[in-house]
C-alpha positions as CSV (number, residue, x, y, z in Angstrom):
1,M,-82.2,106.5,136.6
2,T,-85.1,109.0,136.9
3,T,-88.7,108.0,137.1
4,A,-91.4,110.3,135.8
5,A,-93.6,111.9,138.5
6,A,-97.0,110.4,139.1
7,V,-99.8,112.3,137.4
8,A,-103.4,112.3,138.8
9,D,-106.5,112.7,136.6
10,L,-109.5,113.6,138.8
11,S,-112.0,113.2,135.9
12,T,-111.2,109.5,135.4
13,K,-110.1,108.9,139.0
14,T,-106.8,107.5,137.9
15,V,-103.1,108.1,138.6
16,A,-100.5,107.3,135.9
17,F,-97.1,106.3,137.2
18,A,-94.2,104.2,135.9
19,G,-96.0,103.2,132.8
20,K,-99.1,102.0,134.6
21,T,-102.5,103.5,135.2
22,Y,-104.0,103.0,138.7
23,S,-107.7,103.5,139.4
24,I,-108.6,105.2,142.7
25,Q,-111.7,104.3,144.7
26,A,-112.7,106.2,147.8
27,L,-113.0,104.4,151.1
28,G,-113.5,107.5,153.2
29,D,-112.5,111.2,153.3
30,D,-108.8,110.6,153.3
31,S,-108.5,106.9,152.5
32,Y,-108.6,105.3,149.0
33,T,-108.2,101.8,147.5
34,V,-105.7,101.7,144.5
35,L,-106.5,99.2,141.8
36,L,-104.4,98.0,138.8
37,A,-106.6,96.4,136.0
38,G,-109.4,96.1,138.5
39,V,-107.4,94.3,141.1
40,P,-106.7,96.0,144.5
41,V,-103.0,96.5,145.0
42,G,-103.1,98.7,148.1
43,R,-104.4,101.7,149.9
44,I,-103.4,105.3,150.2
45,V,-104.2,107.3,153.3
46,L,-103.6,110.9,154.1
47,S,-102.4,111.1,157.7
48,F,-101.3,114.4,159.4
49,G,-100.8,116.0,155.9
50,A,-98.6,113.2,154.5
51,A,-99.6,110.5,152.0
52,N,-98.9,106.9,153.1
53,G,-99.0,103.9,150.8
54,V,-100.0,100.5,152.2
55,P,-99.4,97.7,149.6
56,E,-101.5,94.6,149.6
57,G,-99.1,92.0,148.1
58,D,-96.1,92.7,145.9
59,A,-97.7,94.2,142.8
60,I,-96.4,97.7,143.8
61,S,-93.8,98.8,146.3
62,E,-94.6,101.0,149.3
63,D,-92.5,103.8,147.9
64,D,-94.3,103.7,144.5
65,L,-97.7,103.5,146.2
66,T,-96.8,106.6,148.3
67,S,-95.9,108.4,145.1
68,V,-99.3,107.6,143.7
69,G,-100.8,108.8,146.9
70,E,-98.9,112.1,146.9
71,A,-100.1,112.8,143.4
72,W,-103.7,111.9,144.2
73,F,-103.9,114.0,147.4
74,A,-102.2,117.0,145.7
75,A,-104.8,116.8,143.0
76,V,-107.8,116.6,145.3
77,G,-106.4,119.3,147.5
């Protein structure tokens, strides 16, 4: 089974992945909160050039959150 790649949209500050659209809110230069329907589901952090996903609960897996982070950090450069 192949999952489509996450796609970041900087103009709306969102990332579409696995049929869901996640909103991204900045916490700092390389740290963001990820929200689904206005509810925080985790954080993404750029550390030593790699995206790391930190889920808060079980609404999204760490791997999926990391995919969201990779797309977001690639888009913001």
